[in-house]
C-alpha positions in Angstrom: 57.5 189.4 115.8 54.4 187.6 114.5 54.5 185.1 111.7 52.1 182.9 109.8 53.8 180.0 108.0 51.8 178.3 105.3 54.0 175.2 105.3 56.7 174.4 107.9 59.2 171.5 107.4 60.4 170.5 110.8 62.7 167.4 110.8 60.8 166.1 107.7 57.4 166.7 109.5 55.2 169.0 107.5 52.9 171.4 109.3 50.4 173.8 107.6 49.2 177.3 108.6 51.3 177.6 111.7 51.2 180.8 113.9 54.4 182.0 115.6 54.8 184.9 118.1 58.3 185.8 119.2 59.0 188.2 122.1 62.5 189.6 122.9 63.7 191.0 126.2 67.1 191.7 127.8 66.9 188.4 129.8 65.3 185.9 127.3 63.7 185.2 124.0 60.2 183.7 124.3 58.1 182.3 121.5 54.7 180.7 121.1 53.5 178.5 118.3 50.2 176.9 117.5 48.2 175.3 114.7 47.2 171.9 113.5 49.4 169.2 115.1 52.1 171.6 116.5 51.5 173.6 119.6 53.8 174.9 122.4 56.3 177.4 123.5 60.1 178.0 123.5 62.2 180.0 125.9 65.9 180.8 125.6 67.6 182.6 128.5 70.7 184.7 128.6 73.0 181.6 129.2 71.7 179.9 126.1 69.6 177.3 128.0 66.5 176.4 126.1 63.2 175.0 127.3 60.6 173.6 124.9 57.1 172.8 125.9 54.9 171.0 123.4 51.4 169.8 123.7 48.6 168.4 121.4 51.3 167.7 118.8 52.0 165.0 116.2 55.7 164.2 115.4 57.3 161.3 113.5 60.9 160.4 113.6 61.9 160.3 109.9 65.6 159.4 109.4 66.5 161.5 112.4 69.7 160.5 114.2 70.4 162.9 117.1 73.6 161.0 117.9 75.2 161.7 114.6 77.6 164.5 115.0 77.7 165.0 111.2 74.0 165.4 110.7 72.8 168.2 108.4 71.2 170.2 111.2 74.5 170.7 113.1 72.9 170.3 116.5 76.1 171.2 118.5 76.4 173.0 121.8 72.8 172.3 122.7 71.5 172.6 126.3 67.7 172.3 126.4 64.9 170.7 128.3 61.9 169.2 126.5 58.5 168.8 128.2 55.6 167.4 126.3 52.0 166.4 126.9 49.7 164.5 124.5 52.2 163.9 121.8 51.4 161.5 119.0 54.3 159.6 117.6 55.4 156.0 116.8 51.7 155.0 116.6 51.4 155.9 120.3 50.2 158.8 122.5 52.7 160.0 125.0 50.9 161.5 128.0 54.0 162.9 129.5 57.6 163.4 128.2 60.3 165.2 130.1 64.1 165.1 129.4 67.2 167.2 129.0 69.1 167.2 125.7 72.8 168.1 126.0 75.1 168.0 123.0 78.5 169.3 121.9 81.0 168.1 119.3 82.0 165.1 121.5 79.2 164.0 123.7 75.4 163.6 123.2 73.3 163.0 126.3 69.5 162.5 126.8 69.4 163.1 130.6 66.9 162.6 133.4 64.4 160.9 131.1 60.8 160.5 132.2 58.4 159.2 129.6 54.9 157.6 130.1 52.6 156.2 127.5 50.5 153.1 126.8 53.4 151.3 125.0 56.6 153.0 126.2 57.7 153.9 129.7 61.1 155.2 130.7 62.1 156.4 134.2 64.6 156.1 137.1 66.2 152.7 137.8 65.2 150.4 140.6 67.9 152.2 142.7 66.1 155.5 142.0 69.0 156.6 139.7 67.9 159.0 136.9 67.6 157.5 133.5 69.9 158.6 130.7 71.4 157.6 127.4 74.8 159.0 126.4 77.2 158.7 123.5 80.8 159.9 123.1 81.7 160.0 119.4 85.4 160.4 120.1 85.7 157.2 122.1 82.7 155.5 120.5 81.4 154.8 124.1 77.7 154.3 124.9 76.2 154.6 128.4 72.6 153.7 129.4 70.9 153.7 132.7 67.3 153.5 133.9 64.2 151.5 133.7 62.8 150.8 130.2 59.5 149.1 129.3 58.2 148.6 125.8 55.0 146.9 124.7 55.8 146.2 121.0 52.6 144.3 120.0 51.8 147.0 117.5 55.4 147.0 116.1 56.1 150.5 117.2 59.7 150.4 116.1 58.8 149.3 112.6 62.0 148.8 110.6 64.2 150.6 113.0 65.5 147.3 114.4 66.2 143.9 112.9 64.6 142.3 116.0 61.0 141.6 116.5 59.6 141.2 120.0 56.3 141.6 121.8 57.4 142.9 125.2 60.6 144.1 126.8 61.5 145.3 130.3 65.0 146.2 131.4 66.5 147.8 134.4 70.1 148.6 133.4 73.2 150.5 134.3 75.7 149.6 131.5 78.4 151.1 129.3 80.4 149.7 126.3 82.6 150.7 123.4 81.5 150.3 119.8 78.0 149.3 118.6 79.6 146.7 116.3 81.8 144.9 118.9 80.4 145.6 122.4 83.9 146.1 123.7 84.5 146.6 127.5 80.8 146.0 128.3 80.3 146.6 132.0 77.4 147.0 134.4 74.2 145.6 135.8 71.4 144.2 133.7 67.9 142.9 134.8 65.5 142.0 132.0 62.3 140.3 130.9 61.4 139.7 127.3 58.6 138.0 125.4 58.5 136.6 121.9 61.9 137.7 120.6 62.9 136.7 117.0 65.7 137.9 114.9 66.3 137.2 111.2 69.7 138.9 111.4 72.6 136.6 110.9 74.3 135.9 114.2 77.6 136.6 112.5 76.4 140.1 111.4 75.3 141.4 114.8 77.5 142.1 117.8 74.5 141.7 120.1 73.3 138.4 118.6 76.9 137.2 118.4 77.1 137.7 122.2 73.7 136.0 122.7 74.1 133.1 120.3 75.3 130.9 123.2 71.6 131.0 124.2 70.3 130.0 120.8 67.9 127.5 122.2 66.3 126.3 119.0 69.6 125.3 117.5 70.5 123.4 120.7 67.2 121.5 120.8 67.8 120.4 117.3 71.2 119.0 118.2 70.5 116.8 121.2 73.3 114.4 120.6 76.2 113.8 123.0 77.9 116.7 121.3 75.6 119.6 120.4 76.3 122.6 118.2 74.7 125.9 117.2 73.9 125.8 113.5 70.8 128.1 113.3 71.2 131.6 112.0 68.2 132.8 113.9 67.6 133.6 117.6 64.0 132.7 118.7 63.0 133.1 122.4 59.4 132.8 123.7 60.2 134.2 127.1 63.4 135.2 129.0 64.4 136.8 132.2 67.6 137.4 134.1 69.6 139.5 136.5 73.3 139.5 136.1 76.4 141.6 136.5 79.2 142.3 134.0 82.5 143.3 135.5 85.9 144.3 134.1 87.0 140.8 133.5 83.8 138.6 133.2 80.1 138.4 133.1 78.8 136.6 136.2 75.5 134.7 136.1 75.0 133.9 139.8 71.2 134.0 139.4 69.9 131.7 136.7 69.0 133.2 133.4 65.8 131.6 132.4 64.8 131.2 128.8 62.0 129.4 127.0 61.3 128.4 123.4 58.3 126.6 122.0 60.3 123.4 122.5 62.1 123.8 125.8 62.7 125.7 129.1 66.3 126.4 130.1 68.3 127.7 133.1 71.8 129.0 132.6 74.4 129.8 135.3 78.2 130.3 135.3 80.4 133.0 133.8 81.8 134.3 130.5 85.3 135.6 130.7 86.6 138.5 128.6 89.7 138.4 126.5 92.6 140.9 126.4 90.6 143.1 124.0 87.7 143.5 126.5 85.4 141.2 124.4 83.2 138.4 125.8 85.1 135.3 124.9 85.7 132.2 127.1 82.6 130.2 128.3 82.2 128.4 131.6 78.4 127.8 131.7 76.1 125.2 133.1 72.7 124.5 131.4 69.6 122.6 132.6 67.2 122.1 129.8 63.7 120.6 130.1 61.8 119.7 126.9 58.1 120.4 127.0 56.2 117.2 127.0 53.2 118.1 124.9 55.2 119.8 122.2 57.7 116.9 122.0 55.6 113.7 122.1 57.5 112.1 119.2 60.7 112.3 121.3 59.1 110.3 124.1 57.3 107.9 121.9 60.6 107.0 120.3 62.1 106.5 123.8 59.3 104.5 125.4 57.9 102.5 122.5 59.0 103.8 119.1 56.8 105.2 116.4 54.2 102.3 116.5 53.4 103.4 120.1 52.7 106.9 118.9 50.6 105.6 116.0 48.7 103.3 118.4 47.4 106.2 120.5 50.3 106.6 123.0 49.0 109.6 125.1 52.1 110.8 126.9 50.5 113.8 128.6 48.4 111.5 130.8 51.3 109.4 132.0 52.9 110.2 135.4 56.2 108.4 135.3 59.7 109.2 136.4 60.9 108.1 133.0 59.3 111.2 131.6 61.3 113.5 133.9 64.4 111.6 133.1 63.9 111.8 129.4 62.8 115.4 129.3 65.6 116.9 131.4 69.1 117.4 130.0 72.2 118.8 131.5 75.0 120.5 129.6 78.4 122.0 130.2 79.4 124.8 127.8 83.0 125.7 127.3 85.2 127.1 124.5 84.6 130.5 123.1 81.5 132.4 122.0 82.7 132.0 118.4 83.4 128.3 118.9 81.3 127.0 121.8 81.8 123.4 123.0 78.5 122.0 124.2 78.9 118.7 126.2 75.8 116.8 127.3 76.3 115.4 130.8 73.3 113.0 131.0 
């Protein structure tokens, strides 16, 4: 069968003057398609397995949610492999794309993911375990494994997320229940991130609610004997960490290092889960060092008051133990994630 389609609507992507050729045999159905911005082939064997090869193609994700079992396309009982070369999407050019897409009424899995481009790279984990993303809509369970790297300087994700960041790398093997609560979160997480900012209220986001204990800007603004977190934003210049979350607790044996424009911090300790499997009780230690050049008024007040600052007090040129003492703070964090108790130790 040969077809010429003047206008093709494919997942809200419009293609014009497309040519299709479909060949049937006893073993498989094979088709080829080509035209402006959509080129490739499709093969379906007798078992129903489908392979799609696409090249020199432009595709935009427009309100497409492949994890939604109730979507209008009814993509159930799918078993396919997708291979792509030179695909334009998300303001990027993907040189190579290779993954398996498996879906039934219960489970959706993107398996054995291998993606390479200038801005997005996904592949096996550091332990050479295949990368995958899976969702079970019956149990509301998510599973993610692999190495993920995203350079987001060009804001590739647009309005898909309420978080803005410049760079993200993560090597993970985790699972959890519920996107809104992060229940029974377990696994290994190694990450690096640069210039993260969220305008989402910490109370309205499960992820940020779990992270608000690291809300550095709020802590810097509350450097009394008792500090609290009052800011609704999470702002991090740089962060990196490598930690494990077990059945009963998250263990930070290696320091999680975070940096804001005002301070550098190092966190260790543990966060215990409650009976509902949610991160809850805190037992953390924090070392925080204020950046000298960004916080000259702090030190001027300590060493000589505002007149010293007005009189040309140049702190950056002073080598003095008092600077180290004044710029380094130690805290003990207890209580719960919803009601943390931050006690200054020095």
